[in-house]
Structures are given as C-alpha cells and as structure tokens.
Residue, then its C-alpha position, 0 to 999 in steps of 0.5 A: m401788469d406786473t410792476h416787477t417785470p423789467m419792462h411792459t407794453e402799453a398802447g401808444g397815442h397819448g402823452p409825449d409830443l412825438r414830433h418834438h426834436g432837439d433842433a427846436e432848442v436852437r431855433d429862433d432865440g436859441s440860435a446863439l446858444v452853445d448847442l448840446a441839444v442836437n446830436v450832430r458832431a460838432g465841427t462838421p462837415p469837414a472842409w474836404l466833404r463840403e468841397h466834394v459836395a460843392a463840386s457836384l453842383g455843376s451837375l444839377a441840370a441832370y436828374p439825380d443818378g444814385r447808382a454809384a452811391r448805391a454801389a458804394v454803400a453796398a460795397r462798404h457793407g459787403l452787400p449786393v446793391e439789391r439790399v441797399l436803398l438810399t433815402a432822404g435821411a433815416a426819417e424818410a425810411f421810417v415813413l416808407l416802412a410805415r406806408a409800404l409794409k403790411v403789418c398788424r401789430p407794430v411795436v416800438v421799444h421806448p425810450q427811443f427816437t420818436e419818428p418811427e412811432a409818429a410815422l406809423r401812426d400817421a400811416g394809420h397803424p395802432v402802435d404798442r410800446v415796450l417801455l424799458r426801465e431806468a432800474d434796468g439801465f434801459r436795457l432790452d429783455p427780448a422776452a418783453v416784446p410780444e410774440d405776435a408783434d410783426l414789426v419791432v423797431l428799436g435803436n442801437p445805440t439808442n437815442p436818448t438813453s445811449v444804451l448799446h444793446p448786444a447784437a445777440a439780444l437784438t437777433e433774438l427778436a427775429r421771427p418768421g413773419r416779423t420785420l425787425v427794424v434796427d436804427e443804427a443812426f449813431m453806430d458809426a460813433v461807437p468805436g469798432e461799430r461793435e454790436a452792429l447788424a449792418g451787413r448781416t444777411d442771416v437774420p430773417g426780416l432784418v432792416v437796418l437804417r443808417s444815417l450820414t447826418k450825425t457823424w458828418g453834419l449833414a442834417g441839412l442835406r438829408v441822406g441815409y440808407v436802408l439795408a434789407a432783403p431785396e424783396t423788402i427793398a423793392e417794396l420800399e422803393r415802390a413807395q418812394p417818389l422819383w429821384p428822392v435823393s438829390t445829386p449833392a446828397l448822393a455825392a456826399a453818400e458816396a464820399c462818406v463810405a469811402p476808405r478815407a471817410l471811414a478812417e476819419a469816422a473811426h478816429a472821431a468815434h474814439r475821440i467822442a468816447a474820450d470826450r464822453a468820459n470827460l463829460v460823465a466824470g464832470l457830471a459825477r460832481f453833481a451826484g450830491a444834487g441828485l443828478r444821475v447818469a443813465g448808463p453806461a453811455e455808448g453813444p455821442f450823448v448822455l441821458v441824465r436825471l436830476p431834480h427840477a430838470a425843467a427849471v435847470r434847462h431854462r436856467l441853462r438857456d439864460l447862461g448860454y447853453a441848450v440841452r434836450r428836454g427828455d419828457t417828449f420821449p415815451g417812458l421818460g418824464e420832466e426830470w430827464l435831459r439829454l446832453a450831446v457830447r462835445d469837446r473838453a473845452t465846451t464841456d468844461g464851460f457847460l459844467r460850470a454853467l450847470g453848477r450855477a443852474t443847479a444852485g439856482t434851483a435849489 
C-alpha cells in the first residue's frame, strides 16, 4: 500500500475493542465524575419532555402503536411513512442492517462509531476498513472507498473526529447496487443541519440513521429511526422483532420532532457551537505541552492528541473528570482522547484539571 495516499483500506477484525463505549468511563467508580466522556447533551431530557414521556405510562397495558410517531418523523423530513422505520436507538438499526441486507463486501470508514462494524462482524460479514488520516484532517476522499464495496458506512458529523463531511462528497459514494449508510446521530447538533442527507430521495441506495439519544438525553429510553427507500425499510422491518419500540419511546419520538422541539434543538446547536469554541480556545493553551485538536470540529465533542494521553486520562479521573479514551477506535491510538462539549463553567473547571494532569505527566 502506498503510504503517501490520503487513506488506505485494511481488513478489520483485530486490534481495538469495538464494544468499548464512553459510558464505561462513568459506570461504577466513575459515576461521581464530571462526565466529558459520553456524548449526550448535559441537562437533558428537559422537564417538558420528561413530563410528556411520563404521561404515556398510563397506556402501558396496550401494545405499542408506532403509527403516529412514524408519521411525525416522516413529516419532519418531508417523506412518506414508507421511508421511515422507528428503532430502539440507532444501535438496533446497525444490527438490522447487518442481518437483513445481503452484502458481499461491506466497508466501514474509520475512525468512527464502532457499533456498525461490530454488528456486521457478529452477523458473519468480513469487514474492510478505510482509515482516514490525521494529516488530512480525517476528511474523506470518496475515491479511497473500493469500487466493489456494496455497503459503505460512515458517520456525519463523525464520532469521534467531529468532522462534518460535505454532503456532495458523501453522495459521490452512491452507486447502483451499493447501500450507503450515513449515521447522522449528531447532525441535529450542527447549526442548520448543514450537509445533512436526511430527507433526500435522489441518492440511490441511501440509508440515513438518526438518534434522539444525544440531543435529548434519552440513552436509557432507546429511540432512533432509519430513513431509506421503501424496499429497504421493508427488509429491515422484517428483521425486527414485534413491537421493538416501547410506548414511552414512541411518545418521546413524536414529541422530539414537533416544531417546539426542533426550535429548541436548533437553539441548543448554536449554544453547543459557542461552548465548543470556548473549549477549543482553552485547549490551545496546551499546545506547548504537545496537545493538538483535530479539526475543525463541528460536533458536540472534540478529538485531541497529546503525549501520555493514557496517563493524563487516569490523572483526570483522580481529579474528578471522565474523558473518552481514543484507542478503541480503529485508526487511532493511545495518544488520543475525545472530550464532550460542556457549558463554560464545566469546561473551565476541566481545563484547570487538565493543566494539573498534564503537569503531572511531564
């Protein structure tokens, strides 16, 4: 392989623990830490959403009926209901795709969320990886994806790099006979949702995944959805168990795509952008210690590289802060950390702790 090419493919299956996720940092003895490890917006779910979900509990004796929520999601994206499938979080969607689609050469673009590859491997598929490089800002060149790939998976904005790929670059990946899966779990944290593909019907083979977990703080409720061509939705639906989304989750889904919620999410996206700018500005003070921020960051988290990152992460835990290790993402190593964007006061406290942590590893 030419090491001067901007990206390369490799066979997956070895190396990073694909099942490690940020919540591991704040379980058990980490539960009291200030959480910069999990990419869920702080202070959520809001009171109005908690009350709406609680009101649905009176209907628990009946089996879930997802028709209203499905119609609401379809209307939010200007699509017919036949192009929408509600799922128990985006993670279930990855499992459905891996089990239902008949593919021969799936390719996952890394670094990114590791569940898509894990689900494909669990379903018996060999998986190739396209590894994006730090030197290129972890940006995608569509030509790096093998022409014979019949399933391509990538995130936008990408977890953990926080890169927002241009929609035009992603649509270049579309081919007859290829399924193009774009995970937009964090797109509603991007002001204006620029570069979004949700709602597009002119891209052949496009499958867009959305999650309501991140912006609305519903990780414990498990709710997301798939947008795709009707025939693809039908295939995925056949692979689902009966009543896969609970009544409270359906109530949340319907509420979170209503005009009031969309306006609140749009406001939160601008606030996240301001808070991210504050974090990145603070991190610039550590350039002398070798810290570099991957970027430009466009999601509700940033990826940083610094010497002795593993030791710094452990020292931060001693100082009361949890951050996400980066070495479980293919294409990254032990020198990487992912930091969730938080409010200014939390970030300022974290930066003070980071100063102590980096001094302690010099």
